[in-house]
N, CA, C and O of each residue as an XYZ file, in Angstrom:
564
protein
N     121.047     90.203     77.848
C     121.651     91.519     77.731
C     121.791     92.204     79.082
O     122.441     93.245     79.182
N     121.196     91.640     80.115
C     121.266     92.275     81.429
C     122.693     92.391     81.944
O     122.994     93.285     82.734
N     123.572     91.498     81.506
C     124.943     91.545     81.998
C     125.855     92.400     81.129
O     127.055     92.475     81.394
N     125.318     93.046     80.101
C     126.101     93.944     79.256
C     126.262     95.279     79.972
O     125.286     95.874     80.428
N     127.489     95.734     80.066
C     127.800     97.008     80.720
C     128.307     97.977     79.666
O     129.214     97.649     78.901
N     127.729     99.160     79.623
C     128.210    100.202     78.714
C     128.768    101.324     79.574
O     128.117    101.801     80.504
N     129.989    101.736     79.242
C     130.662    102.773     80.013
C     131.522    103.618     79.085
O     131.832    103.217     77.963
N     131.898    104.778     79.568
C     132.821    105.633     78.838
C     134.237    105.074     78.968
O     134.630    104.588     80.029
N     134.984    105.150     77.893
C     136.373    104.709     77.908
C     137.216    105.669     78.742
O     136.854    106.830     78.931
N     138.325    105.174     79.226
C     139.310    105.976     79.940
C     140.632    105.872     79.182
O     140.768    105.026     78.298
N     141.596    106.711     79.513
C     142.905    106.589     78.858
C     143.520    105.195     79.004
O     144.277    104.766     78.133
N     143.212    104.493     80.076
C     143.743    103.135     80.255
C     143.196    102.143     79.228
O     143.759    101.061     79.059
N     142.112    102.495     78.543
C     141.477    101.609     77.562
C     142.017    101.785     76.148
O     141.687    100.993     75.266
N     142.827    102.790     75.916
C     143.181    103.163     74.541
C     143.822    102.018     73.767
O     143.395    101.731     72.648
N     144.821    101.362     74.318
C     145.484    100.278     73.576
C     144.515     99.143     73.265
O     144.542     98.594     72.163
N     143.664     98.785     74.217
C     142.682     97.719     73.987
C     141.684     98.122     72.910
O     141.291     97.293     72.089
N     141.270     99.389     72.903
C     140.322     99.871     71.886
C     140.965     99.819     70.505
O     140.332     99.364     69.552
N     142.199    100.272     70.379
C     142.874    100.238     69.080
C     143.027     98.808     68.571
O     142.826     98.553     67.384
N     143.377     97.883     69.443
C     143.478     96.476     69.052
C     142.100     95.937     68.655
O     141.971     95.185     67.689
N     141.080     96.329     69.410
C     139.715     95.897     69.112
C     139.278     96.389     67.734
O     138.695     95.624     66.966
N     139.550     97.649     67.412
C     139.164     98.177     66.105
C     139.850     97.429     64.971
O     139.244     97.216     63.922
N     141.112     97.023     65.163
C     141.793     96.244     64.116
C     141.079     94.915     63.887
O     141.071     94.397     62.770
N     140.488     94.367     64.931
C     139.773     93.089     64.846
C     138.339     93.261     64.339
O     137.881     92.487     63.499
N     137.633     94.268     64.843
C     136.177     94.324     64.673
C     135.660     95.445     63.783
O     134.543     95.348     63.274
N     136.429     96.497     63.580
C     135.925     97.653     62.820
C     136.211     97.481     61.343
O     137.172     96.818     60.952
N     135.383     98.073     60.550
C     135.518     98.063     59.104
C     136.242     99.338     58.695
O     135.807    100.436     59.042
N     137.333     99.204     57.968
C     138.058    100.382     57.503
C     138.916    100.991     58.600
O     138.877    100.564     59.754
N     139.688    101.992     58.218
C     140.554    102.685     59.163
C     140.382    104.188     58.994
O     139.820    104.662     58.006
N     140.872    104.911     59.967
C     140.786    106.366     59.958
C     142.158    106.936     60.274
O     142.979    106.278     60.914
N     142.401    108.145     59.831
C     143.655    108.817     60.131
C     143.823    109.016     61.636
O     144.939    109.224     62.111
N     142.734    108.955     62.382
C     142.771    109.151     63.840
C     142.857    107.858     64.637
O     142.801    107.889     65.866
N     142.989    106.730     63.965
C     143.047    105.433     64.649
C     144.454    105.157     65.177
O     145.130    104.223     64.746
N     144.866    105.987     66.112
C     146.143    105.764     66.777
C     146.037    106.318     68.195
O     145.055    106.969     68.550
N     147.053    106.052     68.986
C     147.032    106.458     70.396
C     146.809    107.964     70.525
O     146.010    108.394     71.357
N     147.495    108.767     69.722
C     147.340    110.225     69.816
C     145.918    110.656     69.464
O     145.351    111.527     70.124
N     145.337    110.047     68.420
C     143.980    110.415     68.024
C     142.953    110.117     69.099
O     142.098    110.951     69.395
N     143.034    108.934     69.684
C     142.064    108.563     70.722
C     142.319    109.365     72.001
O     141.377    109.724     72.708
N     143.570    109.641     72.292
C     143.876    110.477     73.459
C     143.263    111.867     73.297
O     142.691    112.407     74.244
N     143.380    112.443     72.112
C     142.780    113.767     71.867
C     141.259    113.719     72.008
O     140.649    114.633     72.563
N     140.657    112.650     71.504
C     139.207    112.494     71.654
C     138.823    112.503     73.126
O     137.920    113.238     73.526
N     139.497    111.696     73.933
C     139.155    111.597     75.355
C     139.479    112.878     76.107
O     138.770    113.242     77.046
N     140.548    113.569     75.703
C     140.860    114.856     76.336
C     139.769    115.880     76.029
O     139.380    116.651     76.906
N     139.280    115.892     74.811
C     138.271    116.863     74.362
C     136.892    116.548     74.923
O     136.159    117.442     75.344
N     136.547    115.251     74.921
C     135.209    114.829     75.343
C     135.318    113.461     76.026
O     135.154    112.430     75.374
N     135.591    113.448     77.319
C     135.847    112.188     78.033
C     134.711    111.173     77.996
O     134.938    109.993     78.262
N     133.507    111.599     77.677
C     132.359    110.684     77.660
C     132.015    110.197     76.253
O     131.045    109.457     76.089
N     132.778    110.588     75.240
C     132.401    110.317     73.847
C     132.589    108.868     73.419
O     131.772    108.349     72.659
N     133.627    108.211     73.876
C     133.903    106.848     73.439
C     133.239    105.869     74.405
O     133.653    105.727     75.556
N     132.204    105.203     73.911
C     131.443    104.258     74.726
C     131.898    102.838     74.431
O     132.093    102.458     73.276
N     132.062    102.063     75.492
C     132.478    100.668     75.382
C     131.378     99.761     75.920
O     130.750    100.060     76.935
N     131.156     98.655     75.227
C     130.239     97.614     75.712
C     131.090     96.441     76.168
O     131.939     95.945     75.428
N     130.850     96.004     77.398
C     131.624     94.912     77.978
C     130.697     93.892     78.634
O     129.610     94.207     79.119
N     131.176     92.685     78.621
C     130.498     91.623     79.369
C     131.596     90.813     80.051
O     132.489     90.280     79.392
N     131.520     90.729     81.360
C     132.530     89.990     82.103
C     133.929     90.531     81.890
O     134.897     89.771     81.903
N     134.048     91.839     81.694
C     135.346     92.459     81.489
C     135.882     92.359     80.072
O     136.942     92.911     79.779
N     135.171     91.665     79.179
C     135.608     91.520     77.789
C     134.996     92.629     76.938
O     133.788     92.861     76.986
N     135.828     93.306     76.165
C     135.362     94.362     75.270
C     134.639     93.734     74.087
O     135.223     92.961     73.328
N     133.351     94.077     73.938
C     132.526     93.497     72.883
C     132.095     94.505     71.835
O     131.711     94.118     70.732
N     132.152     95.805     72.161
C     131.704     96.789     71.184
C     132.115     98.192     71.554
O     132.429     98.492     72.706
N     132.106     99.052     70.539
C     132.431    100.466     70.731
C     131.542    101.326     69.862
O     131.016    100.877     68.844
N     131.384    102.568     70.278
C     130.838    103.609     69.419
C     131.379    104.936     69.945
O     131.493    105.145     71.153
N     131.706    105.818     69.020
C     132.062    107.178     69.400
C     130.800    108.011     69.230
O     130.222    108.066     68.144
N     130.382    108.653     70.303
C     129.186    109.501     70.313
C     129.652    110.931     70.567
O     129.594    111.428     71.692
N     130.109    111.575     69.512
C     130.686    112.903     69.631
C     129.640    114.002     69.584
O     128.688    113.930     68.806
N     129.816    115.002     70.404
C     128.900    116.145     70.481
C     129.740    117.405     70.485
O     130.603    117.580     71.345
N     129.492    118.278     69.532
C     130.266    119.515     69.446
C     129.435    120.744     69.795
O     129.864    121.876     69.567
N     128.262    120.523     70.341
C     127.370    121.624     70.660
C     126.394    121.922     69.530
O     125.439    122.676     69.715
N     126.626    121.347     68.385
C     125.784    121.566     67.214
C     125.285    120.242     66.643
O     124.096    120.082     66.370
N     126.193    119.309     66.469
C     125.848    118.029     65.854
C     126.148    116.864     66.793
O     127.070    116.908     67.608
N     125.341    115.831     66.646
C     125.545    114.570     67.344
C     126.097    113.598     66.306
O     125.380    113.194     65.391
N     127.350    113.226     66.442
C     128.016    112.414     65.425
C     128.403    111.053     65.978
O     128.958    110.944     67.071
N     128.103    110.029     65.213
C     128.383    108.652     65.601
C     129.435    108.055     64.670
O     129.306    108.106     63.447
N     130.474    107.492     65.273
C     131.567    106.887     64.526
C     131.972    105.589     65.205
O     131.647    105.352     66.369
N     132.674    104.766     64.475
C     133.336    103.571     64.998
C     132.415    102.635     65.772
O     132.799    102.073     66.798
N     131.183    102.475     65.261
C     130.322    101.428     65.826
C     130.906    100.100     65.368
O     130.935     99.804     64.174
N     131.360     99.319     66.308
C     131.981     98.031     65.996
C     131.616     97.041     67.081
O     131.552     97.381     68.262
N     131.379     95.808     66.658
C     131.066     94.725     67.586
C     131.981     93.544     67.258
O     132.195     93.210     66.093
N     132.510     92.927     68.299
C     133.387     91.757     68.130
C     132.678     90.741     67.237
O     131.509     90.435     67.469
N     133.361     90.212     66.220
C     132.706     89.291     65.279
C     131.929     88.153     65.936
O     130.821     87.856     65.490
N     132.447     87.517     66.953
C     131.745     86.403     67.590
C     130.568     86.809     68.467
O     129.833     85.952     68.959
N     130.386     88.112     68.664
C     129.314     88.601     69.540
C     128.242     89.373     68.764
O     127.374     90.002     69.371
N     128.294     89.330     67.456
C     127.318     90.084     66.654
C     125.951     89.417     66.701
O     125.820     88.229     66.995
N     124.935     90.228     66.400
C     123.535     89.792     66.350
C     123.028     89.389     67.741
O     122.187     88.499     67.875
N     123.556     90.062     68.771
C     123.115     89.821     70.144
C     122.575     91.103     70.781
O     122.319     91.129     71.985
N     122.397     92.163     69.992
C     121.853     93.406     70.517
C     122.891     94.377     71.055
O     122.532     95.405     71.629
N     124.173     94.070     70.880
C     125.214     94.946     71.413
C     125.251     96.272     70.662
O     125.329     97.329     71.289
N     125.196     96.239     69.344
C     125.184     97.487     68.566
C     123.955     98.323     68.925
O     124.052     99.539     69.086
N     122.821     97.678     69.048
C     121.585     98.382     69.410
C     121.733     99.051     70.773
O     121.304    100.191     70.954
N     122.338     98.350     71.731
C     122.534     98.920     73.066
C     123.511    100.100     73.025
O     123.302    101.093     73.721
N     124.562    100.005     72.228
C     125.514    101.107     72.103
C     124.867    102.333     71.462
O     125.068    103.455     71.926
N     124.096    102.123     70.402
C     123.426    103.247     69.743
C     122.418    103.886     70.702
O     122.314    105.111     70.763
N     121.688    103.079     71.438
C     120.728    103.621     72.411
C     121.452    104.445     73.478
O     120.971    105.512     73.859
N     122.593    103.971     73.961
C     123.358    104.723     74.966
C     123.865    106.039     74.378
O     123.854    107.069     75.052
N     124.307    106.003     73.128
C     124.752    107.233     72.462
C     123.598    108.216     72.330
O     123.766    109.408     72.585
N     122.434    107.728     71.936
C     121.266    108.600     71.780
C     120.833    109.188     73.117
O     120.427    110.348     73.175
N     120.912    108.414     74.184
C     120.602    108.934     75.524
C     121.578    110.041     75.896
O     121.182    111.060     76.463
N     122.833    109.844     75.583
C     123.850    110.872     75.849
C     123.515    112.149     75.087
O     123.545    113.244     75.648
N     123.199    111.996     73.814
C     122.879    113.163     72.989
C     121.646    113.899     73.512
O     121.634    115.128     73.575
N     120.627    113.160     73.880
C     119.404    113.787     74.400
C     119.710    114.571     75.675
O     119.202    115.678     75.860
N     120.529    114.009     76.547
C     120.881    114.700     77.791
C     121.671    115.984     77.521
O     121.619    116.925     78.313
N     122.398    116.019     76.409
C     123.192    117.197     76.052
C     122.392    118.224     75.245
O     122.878    119.325     74.983
N     121.161    117.862     74.852
C     120.336    118.766     74.058
C     120.445    118.544     72.565
O     119.983    119.372     71.780
N     121.049    117.440     72.161
C     121.185    117.134     70.738
C     119.839    116.886     70.089
O     118.899    116.413     70.729
N     119.760    117.214     68.801
C     118.486    117.094     68.079
C     118.476    116.046     66.983
O     117.410    115.571     66.591
N     119.651    115.678     66.483
C     119.696    114.680     65.403
C     121.048    114.004     65.427
O     122.079    114.656     65.597
N     121.039    112.693     65.256
C     122.283    111.944     65.190
C     122.687    111.708     63.754
O     121.861    111.357     62.912
N     123.969    111.905     63.480
C     124.548    111.634     62.166
C     125.529    110.480     62.318
O     126.446    110.549     63.136
N     125.345    109.428     61.543
C     126.234    108.271     61.611
C     127.110    108.217     60.367
O     126.620    108.341     59.244
N     128.409    108.031     60.576
C     129.331    107.824     59.472
C     129.355    106.325     59.173
O     129.757    105.526     60.018
N     128.920    105.948     57.963
C     128.800    104.539     57.590
C     129.455    104.347     56.224
O     129.135    105.055     55.269
N     130.363    103.397     56.139
C     131.019    103.123     54.860
C     129.994    102.648     53.839
O     129.145    101.812     54.146
N     130.076    103.183     52.626
C     129.130    102.820     51.565
C     129.110    101.320     51.289
O     128.044    100.761     51.032
N     130.245    100.667     51.336
C     130.331     99.256     50.974
C     130.096     98.301     52.142
O     130.130     97.086     51.948
N     129.861     98.809     53.332
C     129.663     97.950     54.493
C     128.178     97.625     54.644
O     127.473     98.236     55.447
N     127.719     96.657     53.860
C     126.299     96.296     53.855
C     125.798     95.852     55.228
O     124.662     96.151     55.597
N     126.633     95.142     55.986
C     126.235     94.699     57.319
C     125.895     95.909     58.182
O     124.912     95.901     58.923
N     126.722     96.950     58.076
C     126.466     98.168     58.854
C     125.189     98.849     58.402
O     124.459     99.398     59.227
N     124.905     98.824     57.111
C     123.673     99.448     56.613
C     122.458     98.835     57.299
O     121.547     99.553     57.712
N     122.441     97.526     57.420
C     121.312     96.837     58.077
C     121.211     97.249     59.546
O     120.117     97.490     60.056
N     122.350     97.326     60.216
C     122.359     97.707     61.629
C     121.817     99.111     61.817
O     120.967     99.344     62.675
N     122.308    100.048     61.015
C     121.865    101.439     61.163
C     120.397    101.614     60.781
O     119.671    102.359     61.441
N     119.955    100.937     59.725
C     118.526    101.022     59.357
C     117.641    100.483     60.476
O     116.597    101.058     60.783
N     118.064     99.376     61.084
C     117.288     98.790     62.185
C     117.204     99.746     63.372
O     116.253     99.695     64.152
N     118.206    100.618     63.504
C     118.201    101.603     64.591
C     117.445    102.875     64.212
O     117.370    103.812     65.007
N     116.885    102.910     63.002
C     116.072    104.054     62.590
C     116.814    105.106     61.778
O     116.264    106.178     61.521
N     118.040    104.830     61.370
C     118.832    105.783     60.580
C     118.684    105.469     59.102
O     118.398    104.333     58.724
N     118.880    106.484     58.267
C     118.802    106.309     56.814
C     119.784    107.266     56.145
O     120.092    108.326     56.690
N     120.273    106.892     54.964
C     121.166    107.806     54.246
C     120.448    109.117     53.925
O     119.236    109.145     53.714
N     121.201    110.166     53.895
C     120.647    111.477     53.552
C     121.137    111.797     52.135
O     122.270    112.245     51.960
N     120.297    111.571     51.136
C     120.766    111.610     49.745
C     121.215    112.985     49.250
O     121.977    113.065     48.287
N     120.777    114.034     49.866
C     121.126    115.365     49.366
C     122.490    115.857     49.842
O     122.913    116.949     49.464
N     123.199    115.057     50.680
C     124.485    115.477     51.212
C     125.565    114.479     50.830
O     125.302    113.283     50.708
N     126.754    114.966     50.648
C     127.942    114.138     50.503
C     128.967    114.611     51.511
O     128.993    115.783     51.887
N     129.790    113.713     51.935
C     130.850    114.061     52.886
C     132.061    114.537     52.092
O     132.532    113.842     51.192
N     132.548    115.692     52.419
C     133.756    116.243     51.807
C     134.832    116.241     52.875
O     134.586    116.675     54.000
N     136.015    115.762     52.545
C     137.070    115.665     53.544
C     138.398    116.186     52.993
O     138.633    116.226     51.785
N     139.233    116.572     53.917
C     140.606    116.949     53.626
C     141.444    116.487     54.811
O     141.187    116.891     55.945
N     142.424    115.660     54.566
C     143.303    115.196     55.631
C     144.215    116.342     56.033
O     144.931    116.893     55.196
N     144.192    116.703     57.307
C     144.995    117.819     57.813
C     146.334    117.368     58.361
O     147.275    118.159     58.423
N     146.434    116.116     58.757
C     147.681    115.585     59.295
C     147.789    114.120     58.909
O     146.778    113.440     58.731
N     148.978    113.653     58.783
C     149.141    112.241     58.418
C     149.617    111.413     59.581
O     149.805    110.204     59.443
């Protein structure tokens, strides 16, 4: 893992990240397009973390901070690189970012049917919060 590099994405990474999510991420989001990722980087340039080895994109996580909540989205690892500690390293980098910003608790968005993700998040110390449900309304298509 010593050769794994984690860095913040730049606008030059957007197309590669979108292609990576089509390959490695579970599910899609209304924001999974060039405009959505551009807005994320414009709003919070340090939020999208990339894991690379030898210049190859191996993983992503969005570590969003709004001043109130620490939110984790789009944790994805390239299928051939899973079970090598990349997700753990990305979550740790996100948590370090949150701690430096004064965050107190991380919230991870995890698909109910993605059992593989459940194991990853539990191993990182996260658990479902049974008293809450996510309510959503799509504002733009």
